[in-house]
C-alpha angles and dihedrals in degrees: 000000000000118000114245091239091054090047091051092051095049091076093065099035092106092050094054093042087060090046091053092051091049090055088047092056093052108044122177125192130230115316091358098084094121100137093039094051089045091056093044091051093047094054095045091050090048091055095049105263124142102242127208121187133185107057106132086002099276101032119123128202120190118193128195122183116192125180124341099295115136096209118110124203129192126201121180135201129179121228109189132108132213126259093240140103121263122228102171098115091219118148089236093051121147114290091198116084114234095010124093141162090237095152100048100251088137085063095044090053094046092047091057092044089050090054090042092059092050095046092049093049098046099030089195095163143066120226140041124312118196116193112195120200107191130199130214103019089149088062085055095228108070088097092051092052091050090053093045088049088061103262095155093037091059098033110031114200127193089200133012128202137187136172141198129202111240123206109203090041114101113266115278096358114139111226119207133182128181118222124352105019105157131029132256111249125211126179115204133180122206118195115197117200121196135144117284126214148134117325090229094061107044090156089076094053143063101226107222091189091058090047092051090052092053091047089052093053094044091052091063089066090068097075094040099041111020100040125063111245088238092068120068120229138159130199113184127177099206101174136025108184112194132142136314108224123077095220099053125087108214126242094196137030129184118210121192120201140181123204126196128186138160098219134047092228092055090044093056092044092052092046091052094045090051089055095046096046095048092049095046096044093050092049091052088063095043089253129116130229130201123195125210121191100215098184142326142192128203131245110282106237123188122210109234091219090054091048089050088054091054092045092051093050095044092049089052094049101039110010134262094278092063093063119079136175112236133192128251119263137201098243116107136229129188093218078089089082091058093047089047088056095040108021095182094095147066147218121221140173135239117208116246095190136287100230113145092241096048109113123226123239116280089033117122091233096053125122130175111253105241090201091078096053090089092044092055094043091050091052093047089048095046092046091054095049091045096051099034094050 
């Protein structure tokens, strides 16, 4: 038997599928979501929400107060695309060269709008609903900027929730994980300074490229020798930028790193060891190294009580077999900043399908699975009606 919320949403499924594909055709990257936020604001206003714009530049918050209830619920969706070329072959593929909704944020935004229309039309709740449309998740600090701009000061929330579509997870399954679900992310730059010179007379130089290579190798000892094997951690040197000519020994090298952990204690240990190893390795070659922490986001931690709320609503909507417990993973998500500020919330996944040919996110062939728009919208609607009873 189909749940009444799902039945009520079926009538507008085609409308929101078209909207999702429109967003997909017109992607905008972090802090440039001007047309996307304009359309979001216009629709929310049309449906009767009080709309606030300007948090983090292109952020949008739509508030709807119904009845005299004092509870306040926050639901967040991200809006930004990736700076990459699409190769999906879809009729609704990106029309902007080098920009692509390769992570499904077009679907996340549409899912929340889908629920927003239903909730404004039915108004079957009592309290305040805050719908948060966030820019620049892919930069891993759009959420931080919204919080710093006063998101929860202006729009207090008792609980806050977010979701992500998940290829490789069975279609429509709701994935929940208590505690640390997604890793912290830190981007670091290490600049190595030596003494440049001719490739034929290395004895008169301090080869910054050689030093960078030794630092890279030494950094790999952190996870294996400084961190317990029971705590996940990743240190990846993704870029080493040196010279161009074969007969020039480079004076400077720029190394770019990403670090992922699932606990704050491990995170701080890894960051300190990177600093110590880079400095010491450089000095051992008579070179110097300087470390810049470019940006970072915390571990995403889910509140078990908030998870249980989602589980209860999802079981009521879709049945117990559609809710699964998933493991943590080393990807990062800047919704962590919102949960850090307001820990009474959670982040969960909706399975986009596990077919062998379904592309993962950040793949040029990826496309959001429109079949889960109604799943997400029903869950957001049910969660609102459940909490704001």
